[in-house]
C-alpha positions, 0 to 999 in steps of 0.5 A: 520516564513513564511505564510504556503505553502511559503518558505523563498524565497517567492516561493509558496509551493502548496499544491500538491507539499506537498502531492508529497514530502509526498508520495515520502517519503511513498515510499522510502525504508527507509519506505518500510516495515514500514507500522504503520510509513507510516500509522502515517506519511500519517495520521498526514500529511494530516489531518495537510494540510486539517487544522484538527490540533484537529485530530493531537492528541496522542489518534486520532493517536492511534485510527485512523492510529495505529489500536487502538480502540475508547476507546484507553488510551494513559495513558496505552498505549505509542504506539503513543509516541514510534513510533513518536520517530521512525519516526522522525528517519526514516524521517532524515535518508530518508532526508540524503540518498534516499531523500538528493536530496530534497530542502525541508524535513518532520519534526515531531518536539519533543513536538508535532505530527504537521508536518512542512516542512523545506527548506534546503536552500532559493535558492534551487528549488522546484522540484517534480522529482525523485532522481538519485540513485547509486545502488552500494552505495545506496545513491543519487549522488551529494546529500549533506547537507545543512542548514535548515530553518523553513518553518512553519507547514504544515497546511494551513489557516483553512478556513470556511467550510474545512472538513477532507473529502475534503483532504482524507488520501491515496486520490488515486490520491496523492497516485498513483502519488507517486507510479509512481514518485517513479518507477524509483526508483524501477528500480534502486533497482532490480525490473527490469529483466535486475538487476538480474541473467539469472535464475531470469531474466527469472522468472520476464519475465515468470510471468509478460510477458504475462501480458505486452506482449499485445501492445493494452491491458492495465494492471490495478493495482487496489488498495483496497478500505481500507475504505470499509473494515473498515466499514465492520468491524465497522458494523459487515457485510459481503458485496459482489461485488454487495452490493459494486457497489450498494453502500450498504454501504452509505444505513444504516438504521437507518442513522449513519452520522459517518459510511456514512462519513466512506462509503464516504472516498476514502482510500487505505493502504501503502501496496498498494501503494508500491505495485503498485509502484513496478508494475509501474517499471516492466511496464516501463521495459517491455513497458507496459501501466500500468492504475492505478485504485482505486477499487470504480472507476472500472467497469465490462467492464474494465476487458474484455478489460485489464489485471489486477493485483487485490491488496488486499482481497475481503474485501478491494477489492471487485473485487477479488470476480470475480475470487473466483470459479477458486480458492482452497484458499479462503478468508472468515470471521470468523463469530464468531470473524470477523477475516479473514482466508483462507479456503482450499477447497480441502486439500492435505495431511499435509495441513490444513483446515483453515489458520488463527488465528481468535483470534489475526488476528483481527484489534490490533493483528500486533500492539501488538505483532507478529503474523502468517499471511497468503497471496495469490498469484494467476495468473488466466485467464480473464473474459470469458478467456479473458486475465490474471488476478494476485490476491493478497490477504492478511489476513492483510496489511502486508500480502497483501505486502508481496505477492506483494513484493514476485512477484515483486522481481526477486530472490523471484519470481524465487524461488516461480516458482522453487517450483511450478516445472515451466519450465523456459522459458514459460509463467506462466500457471494459479496457486495459492501459498498460503504464511505464513509470520510473521506480526510485528510491523510495517512490516512482517519478510520474507515469505515463500510459504506453498502450491501450486495449478496449476488451471484449465484453 
């Protein structure tokens, strides 16, 4: 077996190449609506790269990647074994279809959860480019199967002083690099305005055109700080934007090393990666300039200079708080259960005052069974009515993904605008739409809009 990071043809497979391949797999259409499997694969692979093989165990995977509690007992809940089998099947499917061009594949051998890299052939080049897709066939052109040869575990040498924080899961640079690499894939999968009929083309232009219309104005795609939301859940606190900017999550008294480590991590969810990739494809189609940012790296001045897409709820992306005064549907935290709900400030006939199930939308709900969930799509004026901001908020990760996929899918977006009463051929006026969806293990079923509001300029 070759040394970690080496192919059998003595070419170096760098850590960055491993991460680039991982991100391409995570953004594959095969994994598109399998958030639990993406989290599983991301967790085990990043820990293997970092040399944290002691964390790649059934109990750790269940707790850290699949949302089970700290006291999760694998002997009474086989979720990790079930997901591992599904993951192996999805990996095989990916590398047989969309990833058939890849000279190196990722596998999770039976009997272990530690991922391995395998090369198809000794002489295959280690490229990092996007595949060439045949939209009609849904497969890679010119793809062929090759004999696998073992490359060995993805884990590098466990040098002294290596810590998980050096190679954090969902590290933003790797996440967004993968998202941008995959933008071409989405362009060939119907995200471009030209990929649909005239009505749906126009819907995409009406919604996204105003964001990308100004050549000297960037568009920020701001991914959520998922670790910040997890920190609040574990500490039973509800922090705001001011707390976030002051890094109050690093100031627990008395100090807690585990919570401080969590606060220091840079985590974002697979849903944010999917949504960012799709927006990147749209940006290219419109000739815009997309700047992908992590919530922790953003400052207030950027909102005054750029249009923005804020991905995630205020608990994971506190920048959403800047625009809540403009909204009717506002995400709040249930003080008794800690679950997130949408409050309807001014209910219309037939509408509820609160949307969300406080009992089952806590951290474990979507991994245990199907539950109703909700998401919000909003277009608002920027700060001081300067520019435009799109908000994509969900009560859970599946909700955020549903909101993001709705506004980047031409057919679904056209349907939303039709229900809103939008006049085709004109820029979309500020509005908000509340979506209802069913969260299922690993994803969600088709969502539908259940309430609308036009917003005051």
